[in-house]
C-alpha positions, 0 to 999 in steps of 0.5 A: 568727174567731180563738179563745183561752182569755183575751182581755185588753183594755188593755195597761197595767200590769194587762193586760200583767202579766196577759198575761205571768203566763198565758203563763208558766202556759201559757194561750193569751191575747191581750193587745189594745192599740192602742199597740205601743209604750206612750206616755209616761203620767203614772201609777206612776213607782215601786215601793216598800215591803216590801208592794208589792214582796211583792205585785209578787213574787206575779206572778213578774215582779218580779225581771226587771222591776226590773232596768230600774228605779233603785234608791235604797237610802236615803230621807230623812225630812223636815219643817219644814227638818229631816231626821228619819230615813235610812230604808233604802229599797227604791224603784224609780224607772222611768217608766211607759212604760218599766215597761210596755215591761219587763213586755211583754218578759216575755210568751211564747207561748202569750200573744201581742200584738194591736196593735189597737183593740177596738170591740165586745164581747158576753159570755155564760156560755160564749164572748165575742165581741170585734171588732176595729177592723180587722174581725177577730173573736176568740172567748174563754172569758174577757174580762179588762177591764184598759183603765183609765180608758176606760169606752166598752166597759164601758158596752157591757156595762152596767157604770157608774161611781160617782164617790165623791169628784170630783178627790179629789187632784192629782198633779204630776210634774217632774224636779228639778234641782240648781243650782251642784252636780252632785247632791243630797246624798240618794239620795231624800227624802220632804218633808211639808207644813209647813202644812196650809193649803197642802194638800200631803201631801208631795213624794217626790224619787226617782232614774230613772236619772241624773235626779231625779224629783218627784212632788208632791201636792195637795188642791185643785179642778182649776181651782185658780189655783195649778196654773197658778202651778206651770205658769209659775213652778214654783220660785218657787211650790214655794218659797212653798208649802214654804219650808224645803225648800231647807234640805236640797236647796239651790237647785233648778230644775225642768226639763222639762213638769209633768204634772198629773193630777187623780184621782177615787175611784170604783168600778164598778157592774153588774160581776157578770156572766158572761164578763167580769172587770174589774181594776186601774182598770177595776174601782175607783180609789184615790188616788195620794197613797197610792201604793196603786193599785199593790198593787191592780193587782198583787193583783188580777192576781196572784189572777186568774192564780194562783187564779181563771183556772186553776180556771175553765178546768178546767170548762166555761162562764164563768158568773156564779158563777165571776166572782163568786168573784174579786170575793169573794176575801178577799185581793182584798177586803181589799186594796181596802178598805185602800186605799180607806180610806187614800184618805180618811185621808191626806187628813184627816191632811194638811189636816184642821183641828181639835185632832185632826188637829193632834195626828196630824200632830205624832205622826207628826212626832215618830214619824219623829224617834225612829225616826231618832234610835234609828237613829243610835244603833244600830250600822251594820246589815247589808247589806239583803237582795238583791231575791230574797231580799226577794220570798221574805219573807211578808206581814205586819201592815203589810198593814192598816197 
């Protein structure tokens, strides 16, 4: 039997971040995942926005990890083939497996990584027991389930998943390549849909190393023939859906495979139990269109590792009353509610029918246009703050936007 304070099951974004934080705090921790090197996974491909960077900063890992990412510096906002604004931008592009590798590089003693698969888990108000596939047993004061979409271990504990919106959205990822010239005229661009009938909220183009990466989002059923058309004839299909995109990009091609990921919106049930806590997608999902899933992960892990685990370890036991304090944490619950609300409001404002939603779309269009016009009239601003300065900023009202 091997003993530790914290056993984290799942070495993706939530689990690896928690292990690095707890190691820095001097808390004995074991991170358990079957992948020594995390494989390619079409998930988070950029970290962006003042609020998201602020939340990442609370983990203490942002400044070092983002050295492995690509900063764009400026993001074009466009619709109907027109450039609306050129926003100063702090989007950091990085493929998910590279992001996990960078975070795992920050894991240091007394935190350790174990490359193995958990086959059984039993919990109580005192110590928790984990059994690995090679037969080793681990005793921990607390189990952190950070194994994302995997439901097997949760069902062993009587924790189920309630899907509130099946195939709420679908994400597509691919490389976007200029034709007939060496590069695109922009560092990054967000291009909003021209017609709600196409069921596309937007496409975002951003650099990852020397590649231009595209993330395209759509609200369609998983068996929609349009998805097959995107796989077979991506350029033709994309030009039909966003016919005026080429006014800004010029001719383009799609390189490599197109990754397609449907996403359900779900919440867990029966999770208030002694000895185990769920974080990130293991607890609840949101819609990738909103980009708030990463906010939820960073908020969960920062509150758990900075606030709750140190307090829990200071006294004996790991009863349900301790675990409940995390799920009722006002910072966590506010972020969860904000993220869930955006999943539904973004869908409605993108494809909702009727005069109200049409007016909302035009209001956003005119808002971007107005800000862009004002920005062009103003004098050139000072250079943006360095990342280290940015991470010291305090949260602001955008938290509820």
